[in-house]
C-alpha positions as a Markdown table, in Angstrom:
| # | Residue | x | y | z |
|---|---|---|---|---|
| 1 | Met | 8.2 | -20.2 | 17.0 |
| 2 | Ile | 11.3 | -17.9 | 17.0 |
| 3 | Leu | 10.8 | -18.0 | 13.3 |
| 4 | Ile | 7.4 | -16.3 | 13.9 |
| 5 | Leu | 9.1 | -13.7 | 16.2 |
| 6 | Glu | 12.0 | -12.9 | 13.4 |
| 7 | Leu | 9.8 | -12.5 | 10.6 |
| 8 | Ala | 7.6 | -10.4 | 12.7 |
| 9 | Phe | 10.7 | -8.1 | 13.8 |
| 10 | Leu | 11.8 | -8.3 | 9.5 |
| 11 | Val | 8.6 | -6.7 | 8.5 |
| 12 | Ala | 8.1 | -4.0 | 11.6 |
| 13 | Gly | 12.0 | -3.4 | 10.5 |
| 14 | Val | 11.4 | -2.8 | 6.5 |
| 15 | Tyr | 8.3 | -0.8 | 7.3 |
| 16 | Ala | 9.9 | 1.0 | 9.6 |
| 17 | Leu | 12.9 | 1.8 | 7.3 |
| 18 | Phe | 10.5 | 3.1 | 4.6 |
| 19 | Thr | 8.5 | 4.8 | 6.4 |
| 20 | Ala | 10.1 | 6.3 | 9.2 |
| 21 | Lys | 7.1 | 5.4 | 11.7 |
| 22 | Met | 7.5 | 2.3 | 14.1 |
| 23 | Pro | 3.8 | 0.3 | 13.7 |
| 24 | Ala | 1.6 | 0.6 | 16.5 |
| 25 | Trp | 1.9 | -2.9 | 17.7 |
| 26 | Ile | 5.0 | -2.7 | 18.2 |
| 27 | Val | 5.2 | 1.1 | 20.1 |
| 28 | Gly | 1.5 | 0.8 | 21.7 |
| 29 | Lys | -1.5 | 1.8 | 22.1 |
| 30 | Gly | -1.5 | 5.7 | 22.6 |
| 31 | Tyr | 1.8 | 6.3 | 21.4 |
| 32 | Lys | 3.8 | 6.9 | 17.9 |
| 33 | Ala | 7.5 | 6.8 | 17.2 |
| 34 | Glu | 8.6 | 8.4 | 13.7 |
| 35 | Gly | 12.0 | 9.7 | 12.9 |
| 36 | Ser | 15.6 | 9.0 | 12.2 |
| 37 | Pro | 15.9 | 7.0 | 15.7 |
| 38 | Val | 12.8 | 5.1 | 14.0 |
| 39 | Arg | 14.7 | 4.5 | 10.8 |
| 40 | Leu | 18.0 | 2.9 | 12.8 |
| 41 | Leu | 15.7 | 0.6 | 15.2 |
| 42 | Gly | 13.9 | -0.5 | 11.5 |
| 43 | Ala | 17.7 | -1.6 | 10.5 |
| 44 | Leu | 18.2 | -3.2 | 13.6 |
| 45 | Met | 14.9 | -4.9 | 13.5 |
| 46 | Ala | 15.4 | -6.0 | 9.7 |
| 47 | Ala | 18.9 | -7.2 | 9.9 |
| 48 | Leu | 18.1 | -10.4 | 12.6 |
| 49 | Leu | 16.7 | -12.8 | 10.1 |
| 50 | Pro | 20.1 | -12.2 | 8.2 |
| 51 | Gly | 22.2 | -11.8 | 10.9 |
| 52 | Val | 20.8 | -14.9 | 12.9 |
| 53 | Phe | 20.9 | -17.2 | 9.9 |
| 54 | Cys | 24.5 | -16.6 | 9.0 |
| 55 | Gly | 25.4 | -16.6 | 12.2 |
| 56 | Ser | 23.8 | -20.4 | 12.7 |
| 57 | Phe | 25.4 | -21.3 | 9.4 |
| 58 | Gly | 29.0 | -20.5 | 10.8 |
| 59 | Ile | 28.1 | -22.3 | 13.8 |
| 60 | Gly | 27.1 | -25.0 | 11.5 |
| 61 | Ile | 30.3 | -24.7 | 9.4 |
| 62 | Ile | 32.8 | -24.7 | 12.3 |
| 63 | Ala | 30.7 | -28.0 | 13.9 |
| 64 | Gly | 31.1 | -29.8 | 11.0 |
| 65 | Met | 34.6 | -29.8 | 11.4 |
| 66 | Ser | 34.8 | -30.2 | 15.0 |
| 67 | Asn | 32.8 | -33.3 | 15.1 |
| 68 | Phe | 30.2 | -31.9 | 17.3 |
| 69 | Asp | 26.2 | -31.7 | 17.0 |
| 70 | Pro | 25.5 | -27.5 | 17.0 |
| 71 | Thr | 21.8 | -27.9 | 17.5 |
| 72 | Leu | 21.6 | -26.9 | 21.1 |
| 73 | Leu | 24.3 | -24.0 | 20.4 |
| 74 | Val | 22.3 | -23.0 | 17.4 |
| 75 | Ile | 19.1 | -22.5 | 19.5 |
| 76 | Val | 20.6 | -20.5 | 22.1 |
| 77 | Phe | 22.5 | -18.0 | 19.9 |
| 78 | Glu | 19.2 | -18.0 | 18.0 |
| 79 | Ile | 17.0 | -17.3 | 20.9 |
| 80 | Gly | 19.5 | -14.8 | 22.6 |
| 81 | Ala | 19.7 | -12.4 | 19.3 |
| 82 | Val | 16.4 | -12.3 | 19.6 |
| 83 | Ile | 15.9 | -11.7 | 23.2 |
| 84 | Ala | 19.1 | -8.8 | 23.0 |
| 85 | Val | 17.3 | -7.4 | 19.8 |
| 86 | Ala | 13.9 | -7.2 | 21.7 |
| 87 | Val | 15.9 | -5.5 | 24.6 |
| 88 | Ile | 17.5 | -2.8 | 22.7 |
| 89 | Val | 14.4 | -2.1 | 20.9 |
| 90 | Thr | 11.5 | -2.3 | 23.6 |
| 91 | Val | 14.5 | 0.3 | 25.8 |
| 92 | Ala | 14.9 | 2.7 | 23.0 |
| 93 | Leu | 11.2 | 3.0 | 22.0 |
| 94 | Arg | 10.3 | 3.8 | 25.5 |
| 95 | Arg | 12.8 | 6.8 | 25.2 |
| 96 | Ile | 11.8 | 7.6 | 22.0 |
| 97 | Arg | 7.9 | 6.8 | 21.9 |
| 98 | Gln | 5.7 | 10.2 | 22.2 |
| 99 | Pro | 1.7 | 10.1 | 23.2 |
| 100 | Asp | -0.6 | 10.5 | 20.3 |
| 101 | Ser | -2.6 | 13.4 | 20.4 |
| 102 | Pro | -6.3 | 13.0 | 19.7 |
| 103 | Ala | -8.2 | 14.6 | 17.1 |
| 104 | Gln | -9.2 | 18.1 | 17.6 |
| 105 | Pro | -13.0 | 18.8 | 17.7 |
| 106 | Phe | -13.8 | 21.2 | 15.0 |
| 107 | Val | -14.6 | 24.7 | 16.2 |
| 108 | Ser | -16.3 | 27.0 | 14.2 |
| 109 | Ser | -15.6 | 31.3 | 14.4 |
| 110 | Ile | -19.3 | 31.2 | 12.7 |
| 111 | Ser | -21.4 | 32.5 | 15.6 |
| 112 | Asp | -24.2 | 30.3 | 16.4 |
| 113 | Lys | -26.9 | 33.4 | 15.3 |
| 114 | Lys | -29.5 | 32.5 | 13.2 |
| 115 | Leu | -30.0 | 33.6 | 9.8 |
| 116 | Glu | -33.4 | 35.3 | 9.7 |
């Protein structure tokens, strides 16, 4: 389950890095987030999976030298990292996002006179 969240963060983060737009399913319905702050959040979201992998690998190496089972420590580390990134992204997006303006109706400058 955690891997699914990390992969979703990776996909959304890479999308935000390349387009400077956050996907609508993260920002919320009726809002948009664009610009360089979104790229920074995208970099944070994309770095979550490799960062957790490297951290867990390091915990495993240290545990191998110390002769203890690292399973619980790795799970707590992984869940903590996902929650921390989710909170940071949520709080930052609340400040960055703007209401998405609906499409304006087309107004013609031609009067409604009948052509005779």
